[in-house]
C-alpha positions as CSV (number, residue, x, y, z in Angstrom):
1,M,62.7,194.2,-34.0
2,D,60.7,195.6,-31.0
3,Q,59.9,199.2,-32.0
4,S,58.0,199.9,-28.8
5,V,61.5,200.8,-27.3
6,A,61.6,203.8,-29.6
7,I,58.1,204.9,-28.6
8,Q,59.0,204.5,-25.0
9,E,61.7,207.1,-25.4
10,T,59.1,209.7,-26.4
11,L,56.8,209.1,-23.4
12,A,56.6,210.8,-20.0
13,E,57.0,209.2,-16.6
14,G,54.1,206.9,-15.8
15,E,53.4,206.2,-19.4
16,Y,54.3,202.8,-20.8
17,C,54.2,201.4,-24.4
18,V,52.6,198.0,-24.0
19,I,53.1,196.9,-27.6
20,A,53.8,198.4,-31.1
21,V,53.1,197.3,-34.6
22,Q,54.1,198.9,-37.9
23,G,51.2,199.4,-40.3
24,V,50.0,201.5,-43.3
25,L,47.4,204.3,-43.0
26,C,45.0,204.1,-46.0
27,E,43.3,207.3,-47.0
28,G,41.8,207.1,-50.5
29,D,44.7,206.3,-52.9
30,S,47.2,207.5,-50.3
31,R,49.3,204.9,-48.4
32,Q,51.4,206.2,-45.5
33,S,53.5,204.1,-43.1
34,R,52.6,204.5,-39.4
35,L,53.9,203.1,-36.2
36,L,51.0,202.3,-33.8
37,G,51.8,202.1,-30.1
38,L,49.3,201.1,-27.3
39,V,50.3,203.3,-24.4
40,R,49.1,202.6,-20.8
41,Y,49.0,205.2,-18.0
42,R,48.5,204.2,-14.4
43,L,46.3,206.5,-12.4
44,E,46.9,207.5,-8.8
45,H,43.8,205.7,-7.5
46,G,45.1,202.5,-8.9
47,G,43.2,202.3,-12.2
48,Q,44.7,202.7,-15.7
49,E,43.8,204.3,-19.0
50,H,45.0,203.6,-22.6
51,A,45.5,205.5,-25.8
52,L,46.8,204.7,-29.2
53,F,49.8,206.8,-30.2
54,L,50.3,207.1,-34.0
55,Y,53.8,208.0,-35.2
56,T,55.2,208.9,-38.6
57,H,58.7,207.4,-39.4
58,R,61.0,207.2,-42.3
59,R,62.9,204.2,-41.3
60,M,62.9,201.3,-38.8
61,A,62.3,202.9,-35.4
62,I,65.4,202.2,-33.3
63,T,65.4,205.3,-31.1
64,G,63.0,208.1,-30.2
65,D,64.6,210.3,-32.8
66,D,63.3,208.0,-35.6
67,V,59.7,208.8,-34.9
68,S,57.4,211.8,-34.9
69,L,54.1,211.8,-33.0
70,D,51.2,212.3,-35.5
71,Q,48.0,211.5,-33.6
72,I,46.6,210.3,-30.3
73,V,43.4,208.3,-30.1
74,P,42.2,207.7,-26.5
75,V,40.8,204.2,-25.9
76,S,37.4,205.4,-24.7
77,R,34.0,203.7,-24.4
78,D,33.1,204.4,-28.0
79,F,36.6,203.3,-29.3
80,T,36.5,200.3,-31.7
81,L,39.3,198.6,-33.6
82,E,38.1,195.7,-35.7
83,E,39.0,193.8,-38.8
84,V,37.1,194.7,-42.0
85,S,37.0,193.0,-45.4
86,P,37.4,195.3,-48.5
87,D,34.5,195.1,-50.8
88,G,34.5,192.2,-53.2
89,E,37.7,190.7,-51.8
90,F,38.3,187.0,-51.6
91,Y,38.9,185.3,-48.3
92,I,42.1,183.6,-47.4
93,I,44.0,183.2,-44.1
94,G,47.4,184.7,-44.2
95,S,47.1,188.0,-46.0
96,D,47.7,191.4,-44.5
97,V,45.0,192.5,-42.1
98,T,42.8,195.5,-42.8
99,V,41.5,197.1,-39.6
100,Q,39.2,200.0,-39.1
101,L,39.5,202.4,-36.1
102,D,36.4,204.2,-35.1
103,T,35.5,206.7,-32.5
104,A,32.7,209.3,-32.2
105,E,34.6,211.8,-34.3
106,L,37.3,209.8,-36.2
107,S,37.6,206.9,-38.6
108,L,40.9,205.6,-39.9
109,V,41.8,202.5,-41.9
110,F,45.1,200.6,-41.4
111,Q,46.7,197.6,-43.0
112,L,48.7,195.6,-40.5
113,P,51.0,192.7,-41.4
114,F,49.6,189.2,-40.9
115,G,51.5,187.4,-38.1
116,S,51.9,187.0,-34.4
117,Q,52.8,190.6,-33.7
118,T,49.5,191.9,-35.1
119,R,47.7,189.1,-33.4
120,M,49.2,190.2,-30.0
121,F,48.6,193.9,-30.8
122,L,44.8,193.4,-31.5
123,H,44.6,191.2,-28.4
124,E,46.1,193.8,-26.2
125,V,43.9,196.6,-27.6
126,A,40.8,194.5,-27.0
127,R,41.9,194.0,-23.4
128,A,42.5,197.8,-23.0
129,C,39.0,198.8,-24.0
130,P,37.0,200.0,-21.0
131,G,33.8,198.2,-22.0
132,F,30.3,199.3,-21.3
133,D,29.9,198.5,-17.6
134,S,28.1,201.5,-16.0
135,A,29.7,200.8,-12.7
136,T,33.1,201.5,-14.1
137,R,34.1,205.2,-14.1
138,D,34.5,206.9,-17.5
139,P,38.1,207.5,-18.5
140,E,39.2,211.2,-18.2
141,F,42.5,211.2,-20.0
142,L,43.9,214.1,-18.0
143,W,47.4,212.7,-18.5
144,L,47.1,213.6,-22.2
145,S,46.9,217.3,-21.4
146,R,50.7,217.5,-21.6
147,Y,50.4,217.0,-25.4
148,K,48.4,220.2,-25.8
149,C,49.7,222.7,-28.4
150,A,50.6,225.1,-25.6
151,E,53.3,222.7,-24.5
152,L,54.8,222.7,-27.9
153,E,54.9,226.5,-28.4
154,L,58.3,226.6,-26.6
155,E,60.1,225.2,-29.7
156,M,57.7,225.4,-32.6
157,P,55.2,228.0,-33.8
158,T,51.6,227.4,-32.8
159,P,50.0,225.3,-35.5
160,R,47.1,226.9,-37.4
161,G,43.8,226.6,-35.6
162,C,45.3,225.5,-32.3
163,N,43.3,226.3,-29.2
164,S,44.5,226.4,-25.6
165,D,41.9,224.0,-24.3
166,L,42.4,220.3,-24.7
167,D,38.8,219.6,-25.7
168,T,38.8,222.3,-28.4
169,W,42.1,221.2,-30.0
170,P,41.4,220.3,-33.7
171,G,41.7,216.7,-34.3
172,Y,42.0,215.8,-30.6
173,A,39.1,213.7,-29.5
174,T,37.3,214.8,-26.4
175,I,36.5,212.0,-23.9
176,G,34.6,209.5,-26.0
177,G,35.9,210.9,-29.2
178,G,38.5,210.6,-31.9
179,G,42.2,211.2,-32.3
180,S,44.8,214.0,-31.8
181,N,46.5,215.7,-34.7
182,F,50.0,216.9,-34.0
183,D,51.1,218.1,-37.4
184,G,54.1,215.8,-37.1
185,L,55.3,217.2,-33.8
186,R,56.8,215.0,-31.2
187,P,56.1,215.6,-27.5
188,N,59.5,217.2,-27.0
189,G,58.9,219.7,-29.8
190,K,61.1,217.9,-32.4
191,G,59.8,217.2,-35.8
192,V,58.7,219.0,-38.9
193,P,55.1,220.1,-39.5
194,V,53.4,218.1,-42.3
195,D,50.6,219.2,-44.6
196,Q,47.2,218.0,-43.4
197,S,45.3,219.0,-46.5
198,S,45.4,215.5,-47.9
199,R,44.0,213.9,-44.7
200,G,40.4,212.8,-45.0
201,Q,38.2,212.2,-42.1
202,D,35.4,210.6,-44.0
203,K,34.8,206.9,-43.6
204,P,36.0,205.2,-46.8
205,E,33.4,203.6,-48.9
206,S,35.8,200.9,-50.2
207,L,38.9,199.7,-48.4
208,Q,41.8,199.2,-50.8
209,P,44.9,197.1,-50.2
210,R,48.3,198.7,-49.7
211,Q,49.8,197.8,-53.1
212,N,46.9,199.2,-55.0
213,K,46.8,202.5,-56.8
214,S,43.3,202.0,-58.0
215,R,40.8,199.1,-57.9
216,S,40.7,198.8,-61.7
217,E,44.4,198.8,-61.9
218,I,44.8,195.9,-59.4
219,T,42.1,194.0,-61.1
220,D,44.0,194.1,-64.3
221,M,47.3,193.5,-62.6
222,V,46.5,190.4,-60.6
223,R,43.8,188.5,-62.5
224,S,42.0,187.4,-59.4
225,S,39.9,188.7,-56.6
226,T,43.1,190.7,-55.5
227,I,44.7,190.6,-52.1
228,T,42.8,188.5,-49.6
229,V,42.1,189.1,-45.9
230,S,42.5,187.0,-42.8
231,D,39.9,185.8,-40.5
232,K,39.4,187.9,-37.4
233,A,38.7,185.0,-35.2
234,H,42.0,183.5,-36.3
235,I,43.9,186.7,-35.7
236,L,42.5,187.3,-32.2
237,S,42.4,183.7,-31.0
238,M,45.1,182.5,-28.7
239,Q,44.4,178.8,-29.1
240,K,45.7,176.5,-26.4
241,F,45.3,172.8,-26.7
242,G,44.8,170.4,-23.8
243,L,46.6,167.1,-23.3
244,R,43.9,165.1,-25.1
245,D,44.0,167.4,-28.2
246,T,47.8,167.1,-28.2
247,I,47.5,163.3,-28.2
248,V,44.9,163.3,-31.0
249,K,47.1,165.6,-33.1
250,S,50.1,163.3,-32.5
251,H,48.1,160.2,-33.6
252,L,46.8,162.0,-36.6
253,L,50.3,162.9,-37.6
254,Q,51.4,159.3,-37.2
255,K,48.5,158.0,-39.3
256,E,48.7,160.8,-42.0
257,E,49.2,158.3,-44.8
258,D,45.9,156.6,-43.9
259,Y,43.8,159.7,-44.8
260,T,45.9,161.7,-47.3
261,Y,47.1,161.1,-50.8
262,I,49.8,162.8,-52.8
263,Q,48.7,165.3,-55.4
264,N,51.2,167.2,-57.6
265,F,51.0,171.0,-57.8
266,R,53.1,173.1,-60.1
267,F,55.3,175.7,-58.5
268,F,57.1,178.5,-60.4
269,V,60.2,179.7,-58.5
270,G,62.1,182.7,-59.8
271,T,64.9,184.9,-58.7
272,Y,66.2,188.2,-60.1
273,N,68.9,190.6,-58.9
274,V,67.6,193.9,-60.5
275,N,70.7,196.0,-59.6
276,G,68.5,198.9,-58.3
277,Q,66.7,199.4,-61.6
278,S,63.1,200.1,-62.2
279,P,61.2,197.6,-64.4
280,K,61.8,198.4,-68.1
281,E,60.6,195.2,-69.8
282,C,57.7,192.9,-69.7
283,L,58.4,190.1,-67.3
284,R,56.2,187.6,-69.1
285,L,59.3,186.2,-70.8
286,W,60.5,185.2,-67.4
287,L,57.4,184.3,-65.5
288,S,55.0,182.7,-68.0
289,N,56.5,182.1,-71.4
290,G,56.4,178.5,-72.7
291,I,55.0,176.9,-69.5
292,Q,51.6,175.8,-68.2
293,A,49.9,178.0,-65.7
294,P,51.5,177.3,-62.3
295,D,49.5,176.6,-59.2
296,V,51.9,178.7,-57.1
297,Y,54.3,181.5,-57.8
298,C,57.3,182.3,-55.7
299,V,59.2,185.3,-57.0
300,G,62.2,186.8,-55.3
301,F,64.2,190.0,-56.0
302,Q,67.5,191.3,-54.7
303,E,69.0,194.8,-54.8
304,L,65.5,196.2,-55.4
305,D,66.7,199.6,-54.4
306,L,70.4,200.6,-54.0
307,S,69.8,204.1,-52.9
308,K,71.0,205.2,-49.4
309,E,67.4,206.1,-48.6
310,A,66.3,202.4,-49.1
311,F,68.9,201.3,-46.5
312,F,67.9,203.7,-43.8
313,F,64.1,204.3,-44.6
314,H,61.2,201.8,-44.7
315,D,59.5,202.9,-47.9
316,T,60.7,202.6,-51.4
317,P,58.7,203.2,-54.6
318,K,60.6,200.3,-56.2
319,E,58.4,197.9,-54.2
320,E,55.3,199.1,-55.9
321,E,56.9,199.2,-59.3
322,W,58.2,195.6,-59.3
323,F,55.0,194.3,-57.6
324,K,53.0,195.7,-60.5
325,A,55.5,194.4,-63.1
326,V,55.3,190.8,-61.6
327,S,51.5,191.0,-61.4
328,E,51.3,191.9,-65.0
329,G,53.6,189.1,-66.0
330,L,51.7,186.2,-64.4
331,H,50.3,183.5,-66.6
332,L,47.2,184.6,-68.6
333,D,45.5,181.2,-68.3
334,A,44.7,181.4,-64.6
335,K,43.6,183.8,-61.9
336,Y,46.0,184.4,-59.0
337,A,45.6,185.9,-55.6
338,K,48.6,187.5,-53.8
339,V,49.1,185.8,-50.5
340,K,52.1,187.6,-49.1
341,L,54.7,190.2,-49.8
342,I,57.8,190.6,-47.5
343,R,60.7,192.9,-48.0
344,L,64.0,193.7,-46.2
345,V,65.7,196.7,-47.7
346,G,66.3,195.4,-51.3
347,I,65.4,191.7,-50.7
348,M,61.8,191.1,-51.6
349,L,59.7,187.9,-51.9
350,L,56.2,187.5,-53.4
351,L,53.8,184.6,-53.1
352,Y,50.8,184.1,-55.3
353,V,48.4,181.1,-55.6
354,R,45.7,180.3,-58.0
355,Q,42.3,181.4,-56.9
356,E,40.9,177.9,-56.5
357,H,43.7,176.9,-54.2
358,A,43.4,179.9,-51.9
359,A,41.0,178.2,-49.4
360,Y,43.7,175.6,-48.7
361,I,46.4,178.0,-47.8
362,S,46.7,178.6,-44.0
363,E,49.2,179.5,-41.2
364,V,51.0,182.1,-43.3
365,E,53.9,183.8,-41.5
366,A,56.7,185.9,-42.8
367,E,60.0,186.9,-41.2
368,T,63.3,188.6,-42.1
369,V,66.9,188.2,-41.0
370,G,69.6,190.8,-41.7
371,T,73.2,189.6,-42.0
372,G,74.8,192.7,-43.6
373,I,76.7,195.5,-41.8
374,M,77.6,194.4,-38.2
375,G,76.0,191.1,-39.0
376,R,72.5,192.6,-38.5
377,M,71.7,195.2,-41.2
378,G,69.4,194.4,-44.1
379,N,71.7,195.2,-47.0
380,K,72.4,191.4,-46.9
381,G,70.3,188.6,-45.4
382,G,67.1,186.8,-46.2
383,V,63.3,187.0,-46.1
384,A,61.0,184.0,-45.8
385,I,57.4,183.0,-46.1
386,R,56.1,179.8,-44.5
387,F,52.6,178.4,-45.0
388,Q,50.5,175.3,-44.9
389,F,49.2,174.1,-48.3
390,H,46.6,171.4,-47.7
391,N,48.4,169.1,-45.2
392,T,52.0,170.0,-46.3
393,S,54.1,172.7,-44.7
394,I,56.2,174.8,-47.1
395,C,58.9,177.4,-46.5
396,I,60.2,179.8,-49.2
397,V,63.5,181.6,-48.5
398,N,64.9,184.4,-50.6
399,S,68.5,185.4,-49.7
400,H,71.2,187.8,-50.8
401,L,74.5,186.6,-49.4
402,A,77.9,188.4,-49.1
403,A,79.6,189.4,-52.3
404,H,83.2,189.1,-53.7
405,I,84.9,185.9,-54.8
406,E,87.1,185.6,-51.7
407,E,84.2,185.9,-49.2
408,Y,82.8,182.4,-49.6
409,E,83.3,181.8,-45.8
410,R,81.3,184.9,-45.1
411,R,78.5,183.6,-47.4
412,N,78.6,180.3,-45.6
413,Q,78.1,182.2,-42.3
414,D,75.3,184.2,-43.8
415,Y,73.5,181.0,-44.6
416,K,74.0,179.6,-41.2
417,D,72.8,182.9,-39.6
418,I,69.6,182.9,-41.6
419,C,68.9,179.3,-40.7
420,S,69.5,179.8,-37.0
421,R,67.8,183.2,-36.6
422,M,64.8,182.8,-38.9
423,Q,61.9,181.7,-36.6
424,F,58.2,181.7,-37.2
425,C,55.6,181.9,-34.4
426,Q,53.0,179.2,-34.2
427,P,49.2,179.8,-33.8
428,D,49.5,178.2,-30.3
429,P,51.9,180.6,-28.4
430,S,52.7,177.9,-25.9
431,L,54.5,175.9,-28.7
432,P,58.2,176.8,-29.6
433,P,58.7,178.8,-32.9
434,L,59.3,177.0,-36.2
435,T,62.6,177.1,-38.0
436,I,63.3,176.8,-41.7
437,S,64.1,173.1,-41.2
438,N,60.8,172.3,-39.5
439,H,59.0,172.2,-42.9
440,D,58.1,169.4,-45.3
441,V,59.2,171.4,-48.4
442,I,61.9,174.1,-48.5
443,L,62.6,176.2,-51.6
444,W,65.7,178.4,-51.4
445,L,66.3,181.1,-54.0
446,G,68.3,184.2,-54.4
447,D,71.6,185.8,-55.3
448,L,73.8,183.5,-53.3
449,N,76.9,185.2,-54.8
450,Y,79.0,182.0,-55.0
451,R,81.6,182.5,-57.7
452,I,83.8,180.5,-60.0
453,E,87.3,180.2,-58.5
454,E,90.8,179.2,-59.7
455,L,90.1,180.3,-63.3
456,D,90.9,183.6,-64.8
457,V,88.3,185.7,-66.6
458,E,89.5,184.7,-70.1
459,K,89.4,181.0,-69.3
460,V,85.8,181.3,-67.9
461,K,84.7,183.1,-71.0
462,K,86.3,180.5,-73.3
463,L,84.5,177.6,-71.5
464,I,81.2,179.5,-71.7
465,E,81.7,180.1,-75.5
466,E,82.3,176.4,-75.9
467,K,79.2,175.7,-73.7
468,D,81.4,173.4,-71.6
469,F,79.3,174.1,-68.5
470,Q,80.2,170.8,-66.9
471,T,83.9,171.7,-66.8
472,L,83.1,175.2,-65.6
473,Y,80.7,173.8,-62.9
474,A,83.6,171.9,-61.3
475,Y,85.1,175.2,-60.2
476,D,81.8,176.6,-58.8
477,Q,82.1,177.6,-55.1
478,L,78.6,176.5,-54.1
479,K,79.2,173.1,-55.6
480,I,82.4,172.8,-53.7
481,Q,80.9,174.0,-50.4
482,V,77.9,171.8,-50.6
483,A,80.1,168.8,-51.3
484,A,82.1,169.7,-48.2
485,K,78.8,169.8,-46.3
486,T,79.5,173.3,-45.0
487,V,76.3,174.9,-46.4
488,F,72.9,173.6,-47.8
489,E,73.3,170.2,-46.4
490,G,70.5,168.0,-47.6
491,F,69.5,170.5,-50.4
492,T,69.4,169.6,-54.0
493,E,70.1,171.8,-57.1
494,G,69.3,170.9,-60.7
495,E,71.9,170.5,-63.4
496,L,73.2,173.9,-64.6
497,T,72.6,173.7,-68.4
498,F,72.6,177.5,-68.9
499,Q,75.5,180.0,-68.9
500,P,76.4,182.0,-65.9
501,T,73.9,184.7,-65.1
502,Y,76.4,187.4,-63.8
503,K,78.0,189.6,-65.1
504,Y,76.9,191.3,-68.3
505,D,76.9,194.7,-69.8
506,T,73.4,196.0,-69.2
507,G,72.9,197.1,-72.8
508,S,73.8,193.9,-74.6
509,D,74.6,190.2,-74.3
510,D,78.3,191.0,-74.2
511,W,80.4,190.3,-71.2
512,D,81.1,193.1,-68.8
513,T,84.0,195.2,-70.0
514,S,84.1,197.6,-67.0
515,E,87.2,198.3,-65.0
516,K,86.2,195.8,-62.4
517,C,86.0,193.1,-65.1
518,R,84.6,190.5,-62.7
519,A,84.4,186.9,-64.0
520,P,80.9,185.6,-64.9
521,A,79.4,183.4,-62.3
522,W,76.3,181.4,-61.4
523,C,75.3,183.9,-58.6
524,D,71.6,183.4,-59.0
525,R,70.5,179.9,-57.8
526,I,67.5,177.8,-56.8
527,L,67.8,174.8,-54.5
528,W,65.2,172.6,-52.7
529,K,64.8,170.2,-49.9
530,G,62.0,167.7,-49.2
531,K,60.2,164.7,-50.6
532,N,58.0,164.3,-53.7
533,I,59.7,167.1,-55.6
534,T,60.5,166.9,-59.3
535,Q,62.2,169.7,-61.1
536,L,60.8,170.2,-64.6
537,S,63.0,173.0,-65.7
538,Y,66.0,175.2,-64.5
539,Q,67.0,178.0,-66.8
540,S,68.1,181.5,-67.2
541,H,66.3,184.2,-69.3
542,M,68.9,185.9,-71.4
543,A,66.4,188.2,-73.2
544,L,65.9,190.5,-70.2
545,K,68.5,193.2,-70.1
546,T,67.4,195.4,-67.2
547,S,70.2,194.3,-64.9
548,D,73.8,193.0,-64.9
549,H,72.2,189.8,-63.7
550,K,69.8,187.6,-65.7
551,P,66.7,186.2,-64.0
552,V,66.6,182.5,-63.3
553,S,63.5,180.3,-63.0
554,S,62.7,176.8,-62.0
555,V,59.4,174.9,-62.4
556,F,58.6,172.1,-60.0
557,D,56.0,169.5,-59.6
558,I,55.7,169.2,-55.8
559,G,53.7,166.4,-54.2
560,V,51.4,167.8,-51.6
561,R,49.5,165.8,-49.1
562,V,45.8,166.3,-49.7
563,I,43.2,165.2,-47.1
564,N,40.5,162.7,-48.1
565,D,37.7,164.0,-45.9
566,E,35.9,160.6,-45.6
567,L,39.1,158.8,-44.6
568,Y,40.1,161.6,-42.3
569,R,36.7,161.4,-40.5
570,K,37.2,157.6,-40.1
571,T,40.8,157.9,-38.9
572,L,39.8,160.6,-36.4
573,E,36.9,158.5,-35.1
574,E,39.2,155.5,-34.7
575,I,41.7,157.6,-32.7
576,V,39.0,159.0,-30.4
577,R,37.5,155.5,-29.8
578,S,41.0,154.2,-29.0
579,L,41.6,157.1,-26.6
580,D,38.2,156.6,-25.0
581,K,38.9,153.0,-24.5
582,M,42.3,153.7,-23.0
583,E,40.9,156.3,-20.7
584,N,38.1,154.0,-19.6
585,A,40.6,151.3,-18.9
586,N,42.6,153.7,-16.7
587,I,39.6,155.2,-14.9
588,P,39.7,154.2,-11.2
589,S,36.8,152.0,-10.2
590,V,35.9,150.5,-6.8
591,S,33.1,148.3,-5.4
592,L,31.4,149.0,-2.1
593,S,30.2,146.3,0.2
594,K,27.3,148.5,1.4
595,R,25.7,151.8,0.3
596,E,22.7,152.2,2.6
597,F,23.2,152.6,6.4
598,C,20.4,152.7,8.9
599,F,21.0,153.6,12.6
600,Q,18.2,152.5,14.8
601,N,17.3,154.0,18.2
602,V,20.2,156.5,18.5
603,K,20.6,157.8,22.0
604,Y,22.3,160.7,23.5
605,M,26.1,160.3,24.0
606,Q,26.1,156.7,22.8
607,L,28.3,155.9,19.9
608,K,26.9,153.8,17.0
609,V,29.1,152.5,14.2
610,E,28.3,151.0,10.8
611,S,31.1,149.7,8.6
612,F,31.6,149.0,4.9
613,T,34.5,147.9,2.7
614,I,36.0,149.6,-0.4
615,H,37.5,147.2,-2.8
616,N,39.7,148.7,-5.5
617,G,40.1,147.5,-9.1
618,Q,43.2,147.4,-11.2
619,V,44.0,151.2,-11.2
620,P,45.6,152.9,-8.2
621,C,43.4,155.6,-6.9
622,H,42.8,158.3,-4.3
623,F,39.5,158.4,-2.6
624,E,37.8,161.2,-0.4
625,F,34.4,162.1,0.9
626,I,33.7,165.5,-0.6
627,N,31.3,168.4,0.3
628,K,28.0,168.6,-1.4
629,P,27.1,172.0,-3.1
630,D,26.7,174.9,-0.7
631,E,27.7,172.8,2.3
632,E,30.7,173.4,4.6
633,S,31.3,169.8,5.5
634,Y,31.0,166.4,3.8
635,C,28.6,165.2,6.5
636,K,26.4,166.5,9.4
637,Q,27.9,167.3,12.7
638,W,26.8,164.0,14.4
639,L,28.4,161.8,11.7
640,N,32.0,161.1,10.9
641,A,33.8,158.8,8.4
642,N,37.0,157.2,9.5
643,P,39.1,157.4,7.4
644,S,37.6,160.2,5.3
645,R,40.3,159.9,2.6
646,G,43.1,157.6,1.5
647,F,45.0,155.8,-1.2
648,L,44.3,152.4,-2.6
649,L,46.7,150.1,-4.5
650,P,45.3,147.8,-7.2
651,D,43.2,145.0,-5.9
652,S,43.3,146.2,-2.3
653,D,40.6,146.8,0.3
654,I,40.0,149.3,3.1
655,E,37.3,149.3,5.8
656,I,35.5,152.6,6.5
657,D,33.7,153.2,9.8
658,L,30.7,155.5,9.8
659,E,30.5,156.8,13.3
660,L,27.4,158.4,14.7
661,F,27.6,160.3,18.0
662,V,25.0,162.8,19.4
663,N,26.3,165.3,22.0
664,K,24.9,168.4,23.6
665,T,25.7,170.5,20.5
666,T,23.6,168.4,18.2
667,A,21.0,167.0,20.6
668,T,18.8,170.1,20.8
669,K,17.8,170.1,17.1
670,L,17.3,166.3,17.1
671,N,15.0,166.5,20.2
672,S,12.9,169.3,18.6
673,G,12.7,167.5,15.2
674,E,14.5,170.4,13.5
675,D,17.1,167.9,12.5
676,K,16.8,164.2,11.6
677,I,19.2,161.2,11.3
678,E,19.3,161.6,7.5
679,D,22.3,162.4,5.3
680,I,24.0,161.6,1.9
681,L,27.7,161.1,1.7
682,V,29.6,161.6,-1.6
683,L,32.6,159.3,-2.0
684,H,34.8,160.8,-4.8
685,L,37.6,159.0,-6.7
686,D,40.3,161.2,-8.2
687,R,40.0,160.9,-12.0
688,G,37.0,158.6,-11.4
689,K,33.4,158.8,-10.6
690,D,31.4,159.6,-7.4
691,Y,29.6,157.1,-5.2
692,F,26.6,158.1,-3.1
693,L,26.0,156.6,0.4
694,S,22.6,157.0,2.1
695,V,22.5,157.4,5.9
696,S,19.2,157.2,7.9
697,G,17.9,156.2,11.3
698,N,15.8,157.5,14.3
699,Y,16.8,159.4,17.3
700,L,15.3,158.8,20.8
701,P,14.7,162.3,22.4
702,S,15.8,162.8,26.0
703,C,16.0,165.5,28.5
704,F,19.6,166.0,27.6
705,G,19.8,168.9,25.2
706,S,16.3,170.2,26.0
707,P,15.7,173.5,27.9
708,I,14.7,173.2,31.5
709,H,11.7,175.5,31.1
710,T,10.5,173.2,28.3
711,L,10.8,170.1,30.4
712,C,8.7,171.8,33.2
713,Y,5.7,172.0,30.9
714,M,5.8,168.3,30.0
715,R,3.4,166.1,31.9
716,E,4.9,162.9,30.4
717,P,8.4,161.8,29.8
718,I,9.9,163.4,26.7
719,L,10.5,159.9,25.2
720,D,6.8,159.2,25.3
721,L,5.6,162.4,23.6
722,P,5.0,162.6,19.9
723,L,7.5,164.7,18.0
724,E,4.8,167.0,16.8
725,T,3.8,167.8,20.4
726,I,7.4,168.6,21.4
727,S,7.7,171.0,18.4
728,E,4.4,172.8,19.2
729,L,5.5,173.2,22.9
730,L,8.8,174.7,21.9
731,A,7.2,177.1,19.5
732,Y,4.6,178.2,22.2
733,L,7.3,178.8,24.8
734,A,9.5,180.8,22.4
735,A,6.6,183.1,21.6
736,Y,5.7,183.5,25.3
737,C,9.3,184.4,26.3
738,F,9.4,187.0,23.5
739,E,6.2,188.7,24.8
740,T,7.4,188.6,28.4
741,Q,10.6,190.4,27.3
742,L,8.6,193.1,25.6
743,V,6.5,193.7,28.7
744,T,9.5,193.8,31.0
745,R,11.2,196.4,28.8
746,S,8.1,198.6,28.7
747,L,7.8,198.6,32.5
748,I,11.5,199.5,32.9
């Protein structure tokens, strides 16, 4: 959702929110959600100034009432916002971005979500910076004076330490300085003051990730180099590919099998509806018991927090609790790095990879789709993470579909909405967004909520006690709907050899005996789509009793295309050579019957013509005589090519006449030797090369074009005089005339 709309409602006339991004302000161990908006103000003289407006918020910002202005940081000459790497952290493209904002008086650290929105935000901020050109006037930020404390006294008491002058306001940066501290007040006076005592202004010595509570704690939690950061160049770049690059990529894709080989990697996929509970048990029984250390972990939760606050507000402590519980439950035989965490209300998805594979993860994007109340809210819906692993694209989807046995059609529609609305931006913004189906491998997990129909509760329980899961599975709604091709078309699910995972009494393995008395069902499922996928296990974990659902896991061997560098280089060279050959074959080429032209004894007002023929090859082409650098015409005034441009069909000819004609305009310089019959013509072929034609000759001076007073000083015909003599005579007369004019003016 575009939260800049909410920011725009808080701004005055003439102020415009260019772009907004939701991030986390990191101060020591404190993590506070902030909405960052880049605000532009157009000045009367036509220029513009920018400032960063930082807002506190307790939920997704839909209107201006959802945000409270916290700080303003003018984008001045000393303003910088750049990506930083936390000390000792491992590099991987795709993780959340840590950026540091610095001015002369302020230093703040934020974590921004990896993705296209952050990429665009950083790009726009970089464009807004005034730079260091001394010719550009310094920003004055007079428009920010409306945010002075004096303006807010109408509705709120004056905050402690507030001065009337803008430059002496605590926390507000003077021109060239840091940010503005508003104690939680919005420009219109709304909001509640917040305690500033915990806010530090010192530059942090070590930047810690959002999920951390301490560095030692995260080191123990995720046995790796912890969360990794993305590459700044990758974030800021707006890569656009030319036609040739597109053709090369297309050919590489077609020849993928020539330079790649299939290598199996082990994926652990788990789903758990935790019913709003906090973790009470070790998750190792679910995540790592009795299996080899996976290469990739995909762990999804539903109903992470059932409180009303979780529905309306952005933050929930349950996210931190379950992240820590998962991190502690990962396999002990490997070191893992968290690639991405994405959450929509109670639906959360975590992605980890083994440390040695981190360098081969790229193009990570995460998106959410709400399908709950009014078809949009996040109490139901899905979250997804897509990424490139070696040369294979993978999409992981975690969904929580509509509840109740009779609502299977609503569940079907939820699935379709997630598929149609879940879109991922590509690194090249000119390309259309990717959908879930645009991936080589799709893993879909979650509480799909499909129930067992046409059987009463007692019959279901009896079949479960008899372990007759095959008979029970015949009445499973998901099986029926998939068979009817209404949902999950093309997906595969492993055999259900475990008893239904919902619904139990939370304190024992007995069936639920509450008044609702819902029939047990396989609500929690894992499906997949793609090639080279082998399911090694599909099971529930009955020992965990935190929720009325049981966690489900599946282990896969997934064949990923890995690039052989040597074969890739050879394939790329072959493609480039082939393209070069094709391009050369389609480059226009002509032959000229003559390239040097000599015009002898050129006379005044007498036309001379030299002709040559252009013979075209097998490619149609346009030809044209073009200007040489720093010249206004393709030839000198006394020369003309007829025709000077044209089109040639394959294997055709055209005759070009070079016409030389000296008139009174050009004769003077030729008589005096200031100009000569010398020129170079450039014949250019569109998409082809240039041909150079040399023109030379000699001009016979005459009285035409020569001044009368010059001719009066000649004792011989001008044609018989050496060119040097004519030049000296002209120079002498020019100097004499100049002196005569000076004497005449002095006498007057």
